[in-house]
C-alpha positions in Angstrom: -30.7 -5.0 6.0 -29.3 -2.8 8.7 -27.6 0.0 6.6 -29.1 1.3 3.4 -28.1 4.3 1.3 -30.1 6.5 -0.9 -28.5 8.0 -4.0 -29.6 9.9 -7.1 -29.5 13.3 -8.7 -30.0 16.6 -6.9 -33.8 17.1 -6.2 -34.6 13.5 -6.8 -36.0 13.1 -3.2 -33.3 11.5 -1.2 -33.8 13.7 1.9 -37.6 13.6 1.7 -37.7 9.8 1.4 -35.1 9.2 4.1 -37.1 11.4 6.5 -40.3 9.5 5.6 -38.5 6.2 6.3 -37.5 7.6 9.7 -41.0 8.9 10.5 -43.1 6.0 9.2 -40.8 3.0 9.6 -38.5 3.8 12.4 -35.3 4.0 10.3 -32.6 6.3 11.6 -31.5 8.9 9.1 -27.8 9.8 8.7 -27.6 13.2 7.0 -25.1 14.3 4.3 -21.8 15.8 5.3 -22.7 19.4 4.7 -25.7 19.1 7.0 -23.9 17.3 9.8 -20.6 19.1 9.9 -19.3 22.7 9.6 -16.2 23.2 7.5 -13.7 25.9 8.4 -11.4 27.6 5.9 -8.2 25.7 6.7 -9.2 22.1 6.7 -7.0 19.3 5.2 -7.5 18.1 1.7 -9.1 14.9 3.1 -11.6 16.6 5.4 -14.6 15.7 3.3 -13.4 12.1 3.0 -12.9 11.8 6.8 -16.4 13.1 7.4 -17.8 10.4 5.2 -16.1 7.9 7.5 -17.8 9.7 10.5 -21.1 9.3 8.8 -20.5 5.6 8.3 -19.7 5.2 12.0 -22.9 6.9 12.9 -24.8 4.4 10.7 -22.8 1.5 12.1 -23.7 2.5 15.6 -27.4 2.4 14.7 -27.0 -1.0 13.2 -25.1 -2.4 16.2 -28.0 -1.2 18.4 -30.4 -3.2 16.3 -31.8 -0.4 14.2 -31.9 0.3 10.5 -29.8 3.3 9.3 -30.5 5.2 6.1 -27.6 7.2 4.7 -28.8 10.3 2.9 -26.1 10.1 0.3 -23.3 7.7 -0.4 -20.3 7.6 2.0 -18.2 6.5 -1.0 -19.4 9.5 -3.0 -15.9 10.8 -3.8 -15.2 7.6 -5.8 -17.8 8.4 -8.5 -17.9 12.2 -8.1 -14.2 12.7 -8.6 -14.4 10.3 -11.6 -17.2 12.2 -13.3 -15.7 15.6 -12.5 -12.0 14.6 -12.9 -11.2 17.8 -14.8 -12.4 20.1 -12.0 -9.2 20.0 -9.9 -10.5 17.5 -7.4 -8.3 14.9 -5.7 -6.9 12.4 -8.2 -8.7 9.0 -8.3 -5.7 7.1 -7.1 -5.7 9.2 -3.9 -9.4 8.6 -3.4 -9.0 4.8 -3.8 -6.0 4.7 -1.6 -7.9 6.5 1.1 -10.9 4.2 1.0 -8.8 1.1 0.7 -6.9 2.0 3.8 -10.1 2.8 5.7 -11.7 -0.5 4.7 -8.6 -2.5 5.7 -8.7 -0.8 9.1 -12.4 -1.6 9.5 -13.4 2.1 9.5 -16.0 1.8 6.7 -17.8 -0.8 4.6 -20.2 -0.6 1.7 -23.9 -0.3 2.7 -26.0 -3.5 2.7 -28.1 -2.0 0.0 -28.1 1.1 -2.3 -31.3 2.6 -3.4 -30.7 4.7 -6.5 -33.7 7.0 -7.2 -34.2 8.3 -10.7 -36.4 10.9 -12.5 -36.4 12.9 -15.7 -34.4 16.1 -16.1 -37.6 18.1 -16.5 -39.1 16.7 -13.3 -35.9 17.4 -11.3 -35.9 21.0 -12.5 -39.5 21.4 -11.6 -38.8 20.0 -8.1 -35.8 22.3 -7.7 -37.8 25.4 -8.6 -40.6 24.5 -6.2 -38.3 23.8 -3.2 -37.5 27.2 -1.7 -35.9 25.7 1.4 -32.6 24.7 -0.4 -30.4 26.6 -2.9 -29.0 23.5 -4.6 -25.9 25.1 -5.8 -24.4 23.7 -9.1 -27.8 22.0 -9.8 -27.3 22.2 -13.6 -23.8 20.8 -13.4 -24.9 18.0 -11.2 -27.5 16.9 -13.8 -24.4 15.6 -15.7 -24.0 13.1 -12.9 -27.1 11.1 -13.8 -25.9 8.9 -16.6 -22.4 8.1 -15.3 -23.7 7.6 -11.8 -26.3 5.1 -13.2 -23.5 3.3 -15.1 -21.5 3.1 -11.9 -24.2 1.5 -9.8 -25.2 -0.8 -12.7 -21.5 -2.0 -12.6 -21.8 -2.6 -8.9 -24.8 -4.8 -9.6 -22.4 -7.0 -11.6 -20.3 -7.4 -8.5 -23.3 -8.2 -6.2 -26.7 -8.4 -8.0 -28.8 -7.8 -4.9 -26.8 -4.8 -3.6 -28.5 -2.1 -5.7 -32.1 -1.3 -6.4 -33.2 1.4 -9.0 -36.5 3.0 -8.1 -38.4 5.6 -10.0 -38.9 8.6 -7.8 -42.6 9.4 -7.9 -44.7 10.1 -4.8 -42.3 10.1 -1.8 -44.6 8.0 0.3 -44.8 5.3 -2.4 -41.0 5.3 -2.7 -40.6 4.9 1.1 -43.1 2.0 1.1 -41.2 0.3 -1.7 -37.9 0.6 0.1 -39.3 -0.7 3.4 -40.6 -3.8 1.6 -37.4 -4.7 -0.3 -35.8 -8.1 0.3 -32.8 -8.2 2.5 -29.5 -8.9 0.6 -28.6 -12.6 0.8 -24.9 -12.0 1.5 -22.8 -9.3 3.1 -20.6 -7.5 0.6 -16.9 -7.9 0.7 -16.1 -4.2 0.7 -12.5 -4.5 -0.5 -13.6 -6.7 -3.5 -16.3 -4.2 -4.3 -13.9 -1.2 -4.1 -11.4 -3.0 -6.3 -14.1 -3.8 -8.8 -15.3 -0.2 -8.9 -11.7 1.0 -9.2 -11.3 -1.1 -12.4 -14.7 0.1 -13.7 -13.8 3.8 -13.2 -10.3 3.5 -14.6 -11.7 1.7 -17.7 -13.9 4.8 -18.3 -11.2 7.4 -17.6 
C-alpha cells in the first residue's frame, strides 16, 4: 500500500504514530490541514476542502516516487465531520458530496489504499490530553462525540471494501506503528466514486 491514512479521536495518537512510521519505517508523513497551511480571515467557504485536496496531492507525489505516504487525518474528513455536526452551521452535506464527486471525477483525489482507525477509551483519551502540554486540542470534549459515529462510518466503508479499513487499539505508539507496518496490502484498488456514493447513501440514511 502506498498511501495510508490514520484516523481516530483527538489524542488517540495519530500524529505520534505517523511520526514513528516516518522515523522507523521510512514512511512520509503528510500533516493535517491546520499544520500545513495558514488560513486568513477572508478565505472562501471551500478553503478547507481545497487544502484537503492539496494534502492528497502531496501524498500522491510520495507514492509516485515509490514511497509510502501516511496521511495524518482523513482528506475526506468533511464528509463524516459535517454529518456528525450537521447542526453546527457547517456546509450542507450535498455541497460536500458534490465537491468531492467533482474532484474525484477530475482525478484530483482518491480514497487512500488503507485507513487505520485508532481507538481508545474516553478516560484514556482524556488522560493523554491532559498530559500533552504541546497541544491545546480545542473542542476536545465536543470531539469525543465523534467516536461512535466515526466508527460506524468506517465500519460501513468495510462493507464496500472489506480490506480497506483496519481498526487498531491505540496502546503503546511503537506497538501500533509496528502493527501498521506489518499489515497486508489491500488486494484491489478502491473505486473512489463507488466508495463516495456508498458513503453518501450511508450518511443520508443516518441523517
